[in-house]
N, C-alpha and C positions, 0 to 999 in steps of 0.2 A: 503494500500500499504506499507507494512513493507518491511522486507528483508528476508522472508521465501523462500522456494524453488521455488514456482511459481513466486514470485516477482523478485527474482534474475534472473530466466530465462528470464522474460519480459525485465528486464533492460539490460541484456547481448545482447539479440537479437535486442533490440532497438539501442544499440551502434554499433552493427555490420551493421545493415541496413543503419544507417546514414553514416557510413564510406564508404558504397558502393553506396552512392548517392541517397538513397531513401528518401522520405518524410515520417515521421512517426508522427502520433498523438495518444496519449493515452487518452482514456476516462475512468475514474474509477468510479465505482458505490459507492465507499467508499471514506472517506476523504483522501487527498494526505498525504503520509507519507514519510519515508526516500527514499524509491524506486522512488516515483514520483518526489521528489526533485532532486535526482541524474539524473533521465531521462531528466528532464527540463534543468539541468545544461549541459547535453551533447548535447543539441540542439533540443530535441523533444518538440512538443507542448503537454502540459499535463493539463487536466482539470479534476475536480471532480464533479460529480452530487450529491454525498452524498445522494443517493436515500433513502427516508424514508419509513419505514414500516407502512404507514398510508394512508388515502385517497389522501393526497397531492402527493403521489408517481405517480399518473396519470400524474401530471404536469411535474415531473421529466422525465417520459418516453417520453413525447412530446419534452422535451429538448434534450434527447438522439437522437431522430429522427432528430431534427434540426441540431445537431452537425454532425451527419453522412452525411446528405444531403448537408451540407455546405462544408464538406471536399471532398466528392465524391471519397472515396478510391477505388483503383482497387481491393483490398482484404480487407474484414472485418474479423478479426481474434479475436474471443472471447475465453476467458480463464476461466474455472471453471463454476460450475453449474449455478449460477444466471445469469451470463453474457451469457452463452450458450443459456439458454432458452429465455432470454429476446431478444438476437440478432436475433434468429429465428423468434420470434413473430413479431418484428418490421421490419424485412427485407422487406416485401412487401411495406412498406411505405418509404423506403430509396432509392430505385433504385440501390442498391448495386448488382454488377454482381456476385461476388464470396464471399461465407461465409464459413470460417473454424471454427470449434468449438473444443477446446481441453479439454479432461478430464484428471485431474492431478493425480487421485488416483484410486486405485482399488475399493475402496468404498468412495463415497462422503458424506456418513453419517457413523458414528460409527456402525459397524455391531453388536456390543455387548452392545449397550447403552440402548436397549429396545425400541428405537424409531422406531419400525418397520413401522408404519404408514408414518413416514417421508421418510424412504427409499423407500417404495412403491410409494409414491408420486413422489419422484425424478425419479424413473424408469418409471412411467406412463407418466410424462411430457416429458421425453426424447423420449419415444415411439410415443407419440402424435405429436411431432414436428420434428421427424427425417427426414421427407421429405423436410424440409425447409432449410437445409444447403447443401453444396456441398461435404463436407468432415468432418468427425469426427476423430480427432487424439487422440491417447493414448500414454502415456509415457512408457508403458510396454506391452508385449505380453499378460501377465496374465490379466491386466486391460481390454485390448481389448476383450479378450475371455469372460470375465465375462459379459460384456455389450452385446456382441453378443448373449450369452447363454440366457440372460433374455430379448432378443429381444428389447433392448433399442437402438440398433443401427443396421443398415443393414450392413452385412459383406462386401458387395461391395463398400460401402462408408466409410469404416473404415481403418485406417492405424496406424502404430506405428512410432512415431518419439520421441526419448528419449530427456530429457533435456540435454543441453550441460554444460560443465565445463570450466571455465577460467583457462587453464593450465599454463598461464603466471603468474597468481596470486598464484595458488596452486602449488608451487615448493619446492623441497627439500632445506632446509637451515640449515647448521651446526651452524650458528650464532644464529638463533632463538632457536635451540634445546638447545644449551649450556646456553643461558641466561635464559630461563624459567626453565630448570631443576635446575639451580643454585638457582634460586629464590625460588623454592619449595623444595630445599634440597633433591633432589632424583637423584643425579648424578649416583649412581650405582643401582637404583631400576628399575625393569621392570614396565613400565606404560602402562596400557590399557586406551584408550580414547573412550567415547561415546558422541555423540553431538545430541541434539534434544529436543523438547519440552517434559516436564514432564507430559505426559498424557497417557491414556490407549493404544493408538496405538503403542507406542514405547516399551511397555512391560518391563519396568525396574525391576519389581518384579522378572521375570524370570532371568534377568541378575544378579541381586544381589544374588539370590539363587545359581545360577551357579558359580558365583565368590567366594562364601563362601566355595566352595568344591574343589577349585583348589589346586594342590600339591605345586606349587612354591610360593615364596614370590613375591608379586606384589602389586601395587596400581592401583585403578580404579578412573579416573576422569570423572565426568559427567558434561558436559557443556550445560546449558539450564535452562529455568524456565517453571513453569506450575502449574496447580492446585494440583498436586499429591505430591508437594515437602514435605509437612509435613508427609505424609504417608510413603514416601520412606525413609525419615530420620529415622522414627520409625522402619521400617523394617530393615534398615542397622544396627541400634543399637541392635535390637532384635537378629540379626545374628552375633553380636560381631565384626563388621566390621568398628568400629568408626575410627580406625587409618589407615585403608586401602582404604576407599572409600571417596573421596572428591566431594562434590557438589559445583562445581566452580560458578554456577549461570549463568546469561546471560553475554555474552561478545560482544564487538563490532564486526561486520562482518570482519573487516580487521584483528582482533586478532585471528580469528579461524585458519588461516594457522600456526600461531606461536604454538598454542596448539597442532596441528596435527604434527608439527615437533618435538615437545618436547616428544611426545609419542613414544613407541616402537611398538604398534600395535593398531588397531582400531576395535571396535565391534559394531554391529547393531543387537539389539535383537527384532526388530518390529514384531508385530503380523500380521499386514498388511501394505502395502505401495503402492505407485504408482511406481515411480522410484526415490529412495533416493538420493538426490543430495550430501548429506554429504558423502555418500559412494564413489562416483566418485571423490569427492574432496580429500578424504583421500587417495585413490588410486593414484591420480595425485601427491601427496606428497611422494609417494613411500612407504606408510605404508602397511604392510601385514594386510589384513582385514579378519574378521570372520563375517558373516552375515546370518541371517535366509533367507529361500527361499521365504519369503513374497514378493509379488509384483514383481518389476523388478530386484531384485538382481541376479536372474538366467540369465537375459539378460546381465548383466554386468560382472559377475565373472565367469571365466573358473576355475572350482573347482580343486584345487590342483596346479594350475599354476599361476593365478593372484590373488588368494584369496581362501577362504574356505567357504563352505555353510553348514548350519545346518537346520533341521526343525524347524519351529517356535514353541514357547511354550513347549520347551523341555530342561529344565535345565541340565539334565544328558548329552545330546548330546553336549550342548554348553560348559559344563565344559570339556568334553573330547577334544573338539577342541581348547579351550583356553590353556589347558595343552600342547597340541601337538605343538601349535605355540611357546610357551614358551620353549619347549624342543629342538626346532630347533637351529642350530648354527647360529651365526650372519650372515655369508655368504649366508646360505640358506634363511634366512628372507630377506636379501638384494636382493637376486635374485627374490623372490616373489614380492617384491616392485617394482623392475625395470620392471618386466613383467606387473605389474598393471599400472604403468604410460604409458608404451608403448601402452597398450590397450586403456586407456583413451584418449591418444593423437590421436590415429589413428580413434577410432570409436565414442568417446563421447566428444570431444573437442568443444568449442563453435564455432570455425571456421567451423568444419565438419557439426555441426548441423545447423548453419545459412545457409550454402550452400545448405543443403538439403531442408530447408524451402523455400529458394528463388526458387529452382527448382520446388517445389510444387506450389508456387504462380504462376510462369510463366505458368505451365501446366494448372492451373485452368483458368488463364486469357487469355493469348495469348502468342505464342512463339515469337511474333514480338514486344511485349511491355514489358518493365521492370516495374513491378508493384510498386505502393506505397503500404506501409504496415500500417494497421490500427490495433492496439492491444487493 
């Protein structure tokens, strides 16, 4: 229960449901982390089963059934692979009337890791249990279509509900921009920002290769940590980008909006995604964005109006678009940024998404009863 995209989504929805008078209980299969602590401070009941990968896990599953039966939620909403499968399996023992499962990514296993058996098992278990929930939601149309295509979900029981963004937290701030740019001594430098875990999915090698070929003078800031840091530093150095690419490392979640405000534009180079929350957050800050068409980026960006799209794993196309954005005048970029925030506020804000979920819960449960929510 950290503060990744799925964790932030659950936390934001929890706060919205509590504000609307619902009772919310979160049962985590892993230890309680920052997200769980914040949810508890907001007024939700939060417990961790810390389910072990051992024979004792059977007892943990019994505890899960007991927790669900004691709370008797109107809706049980599972998030991500393990919770989705487990909630389906135990549902007959819980008496839960409505079960929703959410898939957070186009692939819930790295499609290029060589773990084909793992991916086959995931899809097999989804197929074997798909009759046990009432609805399976996806964060992007591409993710939904992939699972429909492999028959891991029935199309009539599948829907798309994107993750929401807190547009009151991710707002343009001239003060944050000035302070951080002064701190990094880049008052006149064009700054590109990328935020995300340093691993295969984000395809930073393509980004570094593309950045090494841009025409203009610029810096690239990469915020995040991960197992590929040393490899990426070596690649940066081999490309001669030591003075132009900064690996910022991990930052506290509340600092991310400051880095977004300090940047001039945002770039997402992922090979695959669900719906990248950092993209909607950057757009909410009125940054012009360049993103690959992986996952839900095509759902979010109106190409040429609220951002720009490029094919994944294409350094040449990415270089072209980075150059194009840098060649635009300040007013042109500002207009793209305003269009971006407008779109996020209208379609992808947390208030819009939480309202959508409440509508779904009520449709599943009863038009006459306001449901409690169990995440």
